[in-house]
C-alpha positions as a LaTeX table, in Angstrom:
\begin{tabular}{lrrr}
\hline
Residue & $x$ (\AA) & $y$ (\AA) & $z$ (\AA) \\
\hline
Unk1 & $-21.14$ & 16.19 & $-26.25$ \\
Unk2 & $-20.81$ & 12.48 & $-27.09$ \\
Unk3 & $-20.85$ & 11.16 & $-23.52$ \\
Unk4 & $-23.05$ & 11.94 & $-20.55$ \\
Unk5 & $-22.37$ & 10.77 & $-16.99$ \\
Unk6 & $-25.46$ & 10.41 & $-14.79$ \\
Unk7 & $-24.30$ & 10.28 & $-11.18$ \\
Unk8 & $-27.15$ & 11.43 & $-8.96$ \\
Unk9 & $-29.21$ & 8.95 & $-6.98$ \\
Unk10 & $-32.42$ & 10.99 & $-6.62$ \\
Unk11 & $-33.07$ & 11.25 & $-10.36$ \\
Unk12 & $-35.92$ & 9.94 & $-12.45$ \\
Unk13 & $-35.09$ & 9.82 & $-16.15$ \\
Unk14 & $-37.71$ & 10.10 & $-18.88$ \\
Unk15 & $-37.82$ & 10.83 & $-22.58$ \\
Unk16 & $-39.66$ & 13.65 & $-24.33$ \\
Unk17 & $-39.38$ & 13.40 & $-28.10$ \\
Unk18 & $-35.67$ & 13.48 & $-28.87$ \\
Unk19 & $-34.69$ & 14.76 & $-25.44$ \\
Unk20 & $-33.79$ & 13.02 & $-22.18$ \\
Unk21 & $-35.40$ & 14.81 & $-19.25$ \\
Unk22 & $-34.26$ & 14.56 & $-15.63$ \\
Unk23 & $-36.61$ & 14.92 & $-12.67$ \\
Unk24 & $-35.67$ & 15.33 & $-9.04$ \\
Unk25 & $-38.40$ & 15.02 & $-6.42$ \\
Unk26 & $-41.00$ & 15.46 & $-9.15$ \\
Unk27 & $-39.49$ & 18.64 & $-10.57$ \\
Unk28 & $-37.74$ & 19.09 & $-13.91$ \\
Unk29 & $-34.02$ & 19.47 & $-13.17$ \\
Unk30 & $-32.60$ & 19.54 & $-16.69$ \\
Unk31 & $-32.53$ & 17.88 & $-20.08$ \\
Unk32 & $-30.13$ & 16.87 & $-22.84$ \\
Unk33 & $-30.71$ & 16.25 & $-26.56$ \\
Unk34 & $-30.33$ & 12.65 & $-27.71$ \\
Unk35 & $-28.87$ & 13.55 & $-31.12$ \\
Unk36 & $-25.24$ & 14.21 & $-30.12$ \\
Unk37 & $-25.01$ & 11.26 & $-27.73$ \\
Unk38 & $-22.97$ & 8.11 & $-28.33$ \\
Unk39 & $-22.69$ & 6.77 & $-24.78$ \\
Unk40 & $-24.53$ & 7.19 & $-21.48$ \\
Unk41 & $-22.85$ & 6.15 & $-18.22$ \\
Unk42 & $-25.14$ & 5.67 & $-15.22$ \\
Unk43 & $-23.58$ & 5.50 & $-11.74$ \\
Unk44 & $-25.50$ & 4.08 & $-8.81$ \\
Unk45 & $-29.29$ & 3.84 & $-8.53$ \\
Unk46 & $-31.62$ & 5.96 & $-10.65$ \\
Unk47 & $-35.18$ & 5.51 & $-11.86$ \\
Unk48 & $-35.21$ & 5.21 & $-15.65$ \\
Unk49 & $-38.24$ & 4.68 & $-17.89$ \\
Unk50 & $-37.97$ & 1.81 & $-20.33$ \\
Unk51 & $-38.91$ & 4.32 & $-23.04$ \\
Unk52 & $-35.54$ & 6.02 & $-22.42$ \\
Unk53 & $-33.67$ & 2.75 & $-22.88$ \\
Unk54 & $-35.65$ & 1.99 & $-26.04$ \\
Unk55 & $-34.92$ & 5.44 & $-27.47$ \\
Unk56 & $-31.20$ & 5.19 & $-26.74$ \\
Unk57 & $-30.93$ & 1.70 & $-28.24$ \\
Unk58 & $-32.84$ & 2.80 & $-31.34$ \\
Unk59 & $-30.28$ & 5.58 & $-31.82$ \\
Unk60 & $-27.34$ & 3.17 & $-31.29$ \\
Unk61 & $-26.34$ & 4.83 & $-28.03$ \\
Unk62 & $-24.56$ & 2.55 & $-25.55$ \\
Unk63 & $-25.60$ & 2.55 & $-21.89$ \\
Unk64 & $-23.09$ & 1.50 & $-19.24$ \\
Unk65 & $-23.97$ & 0.84 & $-15.63$ \\
Unk66 & $-21.56$ & 1.36 & $-12.72$ \\
Unk67 & $-22.28$ & 0.68 & $-9.07$ \\
Unk68 & $-22.07$ & 3.45 & $-6.49$ \\
Unk69 & $-18.52$ & 2.24 & $-5.85$ \\
Unk70 & $-17.76$ & 2.65 & $-9.56$ \\
Unk71 & $-17.59$ & $-1.05$ & $-10.36$ \\
Unk72 & $-18.61$ & $-1.98$ & $-13.89$ \\
Unk73 & $-21.95$ & $-3.83$ & $-13.93$ \\
Unk74 & $-22.72$ & $-4.14$ & $-17.62$ \\
Unk75 & $-23.69$ & $-2.52$ & $-20.88$ \\
Unk76 & $-26.80$ & $-2.25$ & $-23.03$ \\
Unk77 & $-26.23$ & $-1.62$ & $-26.70$ \\
Unk78 & $-29.01$ & $-3.23$ & $-28.69$ \\
Unk79 & $-29.34$ & $-6.06$ & $-31.21$ \\
Unk80 & $-26.19$ & $-8.02$ & $-32.05$ \\
Unk81 & $-24.40$ & $-6.94$ & $-35.24$ \\
Unk82 & $-25.58$ & $-8.74$ & $-38.38$ \\
Unk83 & $-22.09$ & $-10.02$ & $-39.25$ \\
Unk84 & $-22.51$ & $-13.47$ & $-37.73$ \\
Unk85 & $-19.76$ & $-14.93$ & $-39.94$ \\
Unk86 & $-17.16$ & $-12.80$ & $-38.15$ \\
Unk87 & $-18.25$ & $-14.21$ & $-34.79$ \\
Unk88 & $-18.13$ & $-17.76$ & $-36.16$ \\
Unk89 & $-14.51$ & $-17.16$ & $-37.18$ \\
Unk90 & $-13.83$ & $-15.70$ & $-33.73$ \\
Unk91 & $-15.26$ & $-18.78$ & $-31.99$ \\
Unk92 & $-13.32$ & $-21.14$ & $-34.25$ \\
Unk93 & $-9.99$ & $-19.38$ & $-33.83$ \\
Unk94 & $-10.34$ & $-19.11$ & $-30.05$ \\
Unk95 & $-9.95$ & $-22.92$ & $-29.96$ \\
Unk96 & $-6.82$ & $-23.12$ & $-32.14$ \\
Unk97 & $-3.15$ & $-22.11$ & $-31.92$ \\
Unk98 & $-4.29$ & $-18.71$ & $-33.18$ \\
Unk99 & $-5.26$ & $-17.94$ & $-29.57$ \\
Unk100 & $-1.69$ & $-18.54$ & $-28.38$ \\
Unk101 & $-0.27$ & $-16.32$ & $-31.12$ \\
Unk102 & $-2.76$ & $-13.57$ & $-30.32$ \\
Unk103 & $-2.05$ & $-13.87$ & $-26.59$ \\
Unk104 & 1.69 & $-13.59$ & $-27.23$ \\
Unk105 & 1.19 & $-10.40$ & $-29.24$ \\
Unk106 & $-1.02$ & $-8.92$ & $-26.50$ \\
Unk107 & 1.62 & $-9.53$ & $-23.81$ \\
Unk108 & 4.46 & $-8.25$ & $-25.99$ \\
Unk109 & 2.47 & $-5.13$ & $-26.84$ \\
Unk110 & 1.82 & $-4.43$ & $-23.17$ \\
Unk111 & 5.45 & $-4.94$ & $-22.11$ \\
Unk112 & 6.64 & $-2.72$ & $-24.98$ \\
Unk113 & 4.31 & 0.04 & $-23.72$ \\
Unk114 & 5.65 & $-0.38$ & $-20.19$ \\
Unk115 & 9.21 & $-0.05$ & $-21.49$ \\
Unk116 & 8.32 & 3.13 & $-23.39$ \\
Unk117 & 6.80 & 4.73 & $-20.30$ \\
Unk118 & 9.77 & 3.73 & $-18.15$ \\
Unk119 & 12.04 & 5.39 & $-20.70$ \\
Unk120 & 10.01 & 8.59 & $-20.25$ \\
Unk121 & 10.41 & 8.31 & $-16.48$ \\
Unk122 & 14.14 & 7.70 & $-16.88$ \\
Unk123 & 14.54 & 10.94 & $-18.80$ \\
Unk124 & 12.48 & 13.04 & $-16.39$ \\
Unk125 & 13.24 & 11.49 & $-12.97$ \\
Unk126 & 17.01 & 11.22 & $-12.64$ \\
Unk127 & 16.67 & 10.34 & $-8.96$ \\
Unk128 & 15.04 & 7.07 & $-10.04$ \\
Unk129 & 17.68 & 6.25 & $-12.67$ \\
Unk130 & 19.10 & 3.10 & $-11.05$ \\
Unk131 & 15.72 & 1.58 & $-10.29$ \\
Unk132 & 14.37 & 2.41 & $-13.74$ \\
Unk133 & 17.41 & 0.91 & $-15.46$ \\
Unk134 & 17.01 & $-2.31$ & $-13.50$ \\
Unk135 & 13.35 & $-2.53$ & $-14.46$ \\
Unk136 & 14.13 & $-1.77$ & $-18.10$ \\
Unk137 & 16.73 & $-4.53$ & $-18.16$ \\
Unk138 & 14.26 & $-7.02$ & $-16.71$ \\
Unk139 & 11.39 & $-6.06$ & $-19.04$ \\
Unk140 & 13.65 & $-6.06$ & $-22.09$ \\
Unk141 & 14.81 & $-9.58$ & $-21.22$ \\
Unk142 & 11.19 & $-10.74$ & $-20.97$ \\
Unk143 & 10.38 & $-9.13$ & $-24.30$ \\
Unk144 & 13.38 & $-10.87$ & $-25.90$ \\
Unk145 & 12.25 & $-14.20$ & $-24.45$ \\
Unk146 & 8.79 & $-13.80$ & $-25.93$ \\
Unk147 & 10.15 & $-12.80$ & $-29.32$ \\
Unk148 & 12.29 & $-15.95$ & $-29.47$ \\
Unk149 & 9.89 & $-18.54$ & $-28.03$ \\
Unk150 & 6.25 & $-19.52$ & $-28.28$ \\
Unk151 & 5.03 & $-20.15$ & $-24.76$ \\
Unk152 & 1.71 & $-21.65$ & $-23.66$ \\
Unk153 & $-0.85$ & $-19.18$ & $-22.38$ \\
Unk154 & $-0.30$ & $-20.09$ & $-18.71$ \\
Unk155 & 3.42 & $-19.31$ & $-19.10$ \\
Unk156 & 2.57 & $-16.07$ & $-20.88$ \\
Unk157 & 0.49 & $-15.07$ & $-17.86$ \\
Unk158 & 3.47 & $-15.70$ & $-15.62$ \\
Unk159 & 5.72 & $-13.51$ & $-17.76$ \\
Unk160 & 3.11 & $-10.76$ & $-17.97$ \\
Unk161 & 2.47 & $-10.88$ & $-14.22$ \\
Unk162 & 6.12 & $-10.60$ & $-13.26$ \\
Unk163 & 6.65 & $-7.80$ & $-15.80$ \\
Unk164 & 3.71 & $-5.85$ & $-14.37$ \\
Unk165 & 5.00 & $-6.31$ & $-10.82$ \\
Unk166 & 8.39 & $-4.94$ & $-11.85$ \\
Unk167 & 6.78 & $-2.07$ & $-13.75$ \\
Unk168 & 4.54 & $-1.07$ & $-10.84$ \\
Unk169 & 7.47 & $-1.18$ & $-8.42$ \\
Unk170 & 8.81 & 1.78 & $-10.40$ \\
Unk171 & 5.48 & 3.43 & $-11.20$ \\
Unk172 & 4.52 & 3.53 & $-7.52$ \\
Unk173 & 7.63 & 5.55 & $-6.71$ \\
Unk174 & 6.35 & 8.40 & $-8.86$ \\
Unk175 & 3.91 & 9.24 & $-6.06$ \\
Unk176 & 4.58 & 10.71 & $-2.60$ \\
Unk177 & 4.82 & 8.20 & 0.25 \\
Unk178 & 1.77 & 9.85 & 1.84 \\
Unk179 & $-0.35$ & 8.25 & $-0.90$ \\
Unk180 & 0.47 & 4.76 & 0.48 \\
Unk181 & 0.61 & 3.44 & $-3.07$ \\
Unk182 & 3.13 & 0.60 & $-3.22$ \\
Unk183 & 1.60 & $-1.88$ & $-5.67$ \\
Unk184 & $-1.45$ & $-2.50$ & $-7.84$ \\
Unk185 & $-4.45$ & $-3.56$ & $-5.76$ \\
Unk186 & $-8.07$ & $-4.01$ & $-6.82$ \\
Unk187 & $-11.37$ & $-5.47$ & $-5.62$ \\
Unk188 & $-11.19$ & $-3.27$ & $-3.65$ \\
Unk189 & $-8.56$ & $-0.60$ & $-4.40$ \\
Unk190 & $-6.77$ & 0.23 & $-1.16$ \\
Unk191 & $-5.50$ & 3.75 & $-1.85$ \\
Unk192 & $-6.29$ & 6.81 & $-3.94$ \\
Unk193 & $-4.02$ & 5.95 & $-6.87$ \\
Unk194 & $-5.40$ & 2.43 & $-7.18$ \\
Unk195 & $-8.91$ & 3.88 & $-6.90$ \\
Unk196 & $-8.26$ & 6.19 & $-9.83$ \\
Unk197 & $-6.55$ & 3.47 & $-11.88$ \\
Unk198 & $-9.50$ & 1.11 & $-11.33$ \\
Unk199 & $-12.02$ & 3.77 & $-12.32$ \\
Unk200 & $-10.16$ & 4.63 & $-15.51$ \\
Unk201 & $-9.55$ & 0.98 & $-16.46$ \\
Unk202 & $-13.29$ & 0.38 & $-15.94$ \\
Unk203 & $-14.29$ & 3.23 & $-18.25$ \\
Unk204 & $-11.83$ & 2.17 & $-20.96$ \\
Unk205 & $-13.16$ & $-1.40$ & $-20.67$ \\
Unk206 & $-16.66$ & $-0.08$ & $-21.39$ \\
Unk207 & $-15.36$ & 1.91 & $-24.37$ \\
Unk208 & $-13.70$ & $-1.22$ & $-25.80$ \\
Unk209 & $-16.83$ & $-3.36$ & $-25.28$ \\
Unk210 & $-18.78$ & $-0.75$ & $-27.20$ \\
Unk211 & $-16.32$ & $-0.79$ & $-30.12$ \\
Unk212 & $-16.32$ & $-4.60$ & $-30.16$ \\
Unk213 & $-20.10$ & $-4.67$ & $-30.40$ \\
Unk214 & $-20.13$ & $-2.01$ & $-33.10$ \\
Unk215 & $-17.85$ & $-4.04$ & $-35.36$ \\
Unk216 & $-19.70$ & $-7.32$ & $-34.80$ \\
Unk217 & $-17.36$ & $-9.35$ & $-32.57$ \\
Unk218 & $-18.41$ & $-11.15$ & $-29.41$ \\
Unk219 & $-16.91$ & $-9.37$ & $-26.38$ \\
Unk220 & $-17.05$ & $-12.55$ & $-24.27$ \\
Unk221 & $-14.75$ & $-14.67$ & $-26.47$ \\
Unk222 & $-11.12$ & $-13.74$ & $-25.91$ \\
Unk223 & $-7.74$ & $-15.25$ & $-26.66$ \\
Unk224 & $-5.34$ & $-14.29$ & $-23.85$ \\
Unk225 & $-8.22$ & $-13.96$ & $-21.40$ \\
Unk226 & $-10.02$ & $-17.13$ & $-22.33$ \\
Unk227 & $-13.71$ & $-17.75$ & $-21.90$ \\
Unk228 & $-15.04$ & $-17.32$ & $-18.39$ \\
Unk229 & $-18.75$ & $-17.18$ & $-17.67$ \\
Unk230 & $-19.93$ & $-13.57$ & $-17.41$ \\
Unk231 & $-16.61$ & $-11.98$ & $-18.40$ \\
Unk232 & $-16.05$ & $-9.84$ & $-21.50$ \\
Unk233 & $-12.78$ & $-11.59$ & $-22.25$ \\
Unk234 & $-12.05$ & $-10.04$ & $-25.64$ \\
Unk235 & $-12.44$ & $-6.58$ & $-24.12$ \\
Unk236 & $-10.01$ & $-7.61$ & $-21.36$ \\
Unk237 & $-7.55$ & $-8.68$ & $-24.07$ \\
Unk238 & $-7.70$ & $-5.39$ & $-25.93$ \\
Unk239 & $-7.62$ & $-3.20$ & $-22.81$ \\
Unk240 & $-4.19$ & $-4.66$ & $-21.99$ \\
Unk241 & $-2.73$ & $-2.63$ & $-24.85$ \\
Unk242 & $-3.99$ & 0.62 & $-23.30$ \\
Unk243 & $-3.30$ & 0.13 & $-19.59$ \\
Unk244 & $-0.07$ & 2.11 & $-19.74$ \\
Unk245 & $-1.91$ & 4.99 & $-21.42$ \\
Unk246 & $-4.27$ & 4.97 & $-18.43$ \\
Unk247 & $-1.32$ & 4.84 & $-16.00$ \\
Unk248 & 0.20 & 7.88 & $-17.70$ \\
Unk249 & $-3.13$ & 9.73 & $-17.58$ \\
Unk250 & $-3.64$ & 8.96 & $-13.87$ \\
Unk251 & $-0.12$ & 10.13 & $-13.05$ \\
Unk252 & $-0.86$ & 13.41 & $-14.83$ \\
Unk253 & $-4.08$ & 13.87 & $-12.85$ \\
Unk254 & $-2.18$ & 13.76 & $-9.56$ \\
Unk255 & 0.93 & 15.53 & $-10.81$ \\
Unk256 & $-1.17$ & 18.48 & $-12.00$ \\
Unk257 & $-3.04$ & 18.39 & $-8.68$ \\
Unk258 & $-6.49$ & 17.89 & $-10.14$ \\
Unk259 & $-6.98$ & 15.57 & $-7.17$ \\
Unk260 & $-5.55$ & 15.23 & $-3.68$ \\
Unk261 & $-6.10$ & 12.67 & $-0.92$ \\
Unk262 & $-9.05$ & 14.75 & 0.31 \\
Unk263 & $-10.99$ & 13.81 & $-2.83$ \\
Unk264 & $-11.15$ & 10.17 & $-1.76$ \\
Unk265 & $-12.98$ & 8.27 & 0.96 \\
Unk266 & $-12.48$ & 4.91 & 2.62 \\
Unk267 & $-15.25$ & 2.36 & 2.91 \\
Unk268 & $-14.96$ & 1.30 & 6.55 \\
Unk269 & $-16.94$ & $-1.91$ & 5.99 \\
Unk270 & $-14.90$ & $-3.37$ & 3.11 \\
Unk271 & $-11.72$ & $-1.32$ & 3.31 \\
Unk272 & $-11.80$ & 0.02 & $-0.22$ \\
Unk273 & $-10.91$ & 3.58 & $-1.24$ \\
Unk274 & $-13.09$ & 5.46 & $-3.72$ \\
Unk275 & $-13.36$ & 8.85 & $-5.38$ \\
Unk276 & $-15.93$ & 11.02 & $-3.64$ \\
Unk277 & $-18.91$ & 12.35 & $-5.57$ \\
Unk278 & $-17.46$ & 15.87 & $-5.44$ \\
Unk279 & $-14.28$ & 14.50 & $-6.99$ \\
Unk280 & $-16.22$ & 12.62 & $-9.65$ \\
Unk281 & $-17.79$ & 15.89 & $-10.83$ \\
Unk282 & $-14.26$ & 17.14 & $-11.50$ \\
Unk283 & $-13.12$ & 13.85 & $-12.99$ \\
Unk284 & $-15.81$ & 13.25 & $-15.62$ \\
Unk285 & $-15.05$ & 16.23 & $-17.93$ \\
Unk286 & $-11.30$ & 15.66 & $-17.61$ \\
Unk287 & $-11.71$ & 12.00 & $-18.51$ \\
Unk288 & $-13.95$ & 12.84 & $-21.45$ \\
Unk289 & $-11.43$ & 15.34 & $-22.83$ \\
Unk290 & $-8.68$ & 12.70 & $-22.59$ \\
Unk291 & $-10.88$ & 9.94 & $-24.04$ \\
Unk292 & $-11.81$ & 12.03 & $-27.07$ \\
Unk293 & $-8.15$ & 11.96 & $-28.07$ \\
Unk294 & $-7.81$ & 8.22 & $-27.38$ \\
Unk295 & $-10.94$ & 6.79 & $-29.01$ \\
Unk296 & $-9.44$ & 6.69 & $-32.50$ \\
Unk297 & $-6.69$ & 4.39 & $-31.21$ \\
Unk298 & $-9.21$ & 2.19 & $-29.42$ \\
Unk299 & $-11.36$ & 1.93 & $-32.54$ \\
Unk300 & $-8.41$ & 1.17 & $-34.80$ \\
Unk301 & $-7.18$ & $-1.57$ & $-32.47$ \\
Unk302 & $-10.59$ & $-3.27$ & $-32.43$ \\
Unk303 & $-10.76$ & $-3.06$ & $-36.22$ \\
Unk304 & $-7.28$ & $-4.58$ & $-36.48$ \\
Unk305 & $-8.37$ & $-7.48$ & $-34.27$ \\
Unk306 & $-11.48$ & $-8.01$ & $-36.39$ \\
Unk307 & $-9.41$ & $-7.98$ & $-39.58$ \\
Unk308 & $-6.95$ & $-10.46$ & $-38.14$ \\
Unk309 & $-9.75$ & $-12.80$ & $-37.08$ \\
Unk310 & $-11.48$ & $-12.52$ & $-40.44$ \\
Unk311 & $-8.44$ & $-13.15$ & $-42.60$ \\
Unk312 & $-7.19$ & $-16.67$ & $-43.20$ \\
Unk313 & $-3.75$ & $-17.72$ & $-41.91$ \\
Unk314 & $-2.59$ & $-14.23$ & $-41.01$ \\
Unk315 & $-1.81$ & $-12.46$ & $-37.77$ \\
Unk316 & $-1.50$ & $-8.70$ & $-38.17$ \\
Unk317 & $-2.65$ & $-7.65$ & $-34.69$ \\
\hline
\end{tabular}
């Protein structure tokens, strides 16, 4: 089982021995064993006994909280890992040229992934050949620039931003015009594709935070995404390497017609578009099946970052 999504606002959650028990309007509405769990994702407002949180923390089970609009609110994992020396090294290196080198590798890794996906599109969508070739030429030039020069982080952000804009100008054309998806938008997402991208990026972010905490790093101290109060900057850094994997997954969801425009709703007060609860019931098991095949990569990447931080005068990220 591994992961459980709790997305029902009328629930009260309690613990009975090694079992989580759900109550709705005072009546038992189901239970799950704690043993197989590694992560619990709670969406919206539920009533949860502190004994449940204590039991999950004691069993090293991460708890993530999302708002009703599927915005990431935070994570509870438990006591910080005992390897304080690793975090000291992380803090030290975040203030040196190591941060620039790490940031450069993050941006190059992301652009390389974008190029690989565009090559896939080129081979399967001949009607987009000219546009894809233009984008590939632009992204390849940016990658060459980064391989030949060491740019400050602000300049790296400019390169990464323009590369992503070019990439999404192609990616958006994979979808029918009726989807009204022309570019990446967030806070709030303005169409169904952006809504699904934001949801998936949010869940992967949680997964990466969990892996960072497990290995003993501080998720708030990043290198490309530098420290900002309340932000898990290191998780933001590492997620960059997997955004294209998410883009590919989201495209498959719509291509295989797991979801249509009817599965989404528009918030008339703020203008955002979100996956309906009925759609989320379909989404959660599909996401979990995909994530089970991706988690090894996520874990290995976090371990590589930890190794690079720990080792002296090396950069193997």
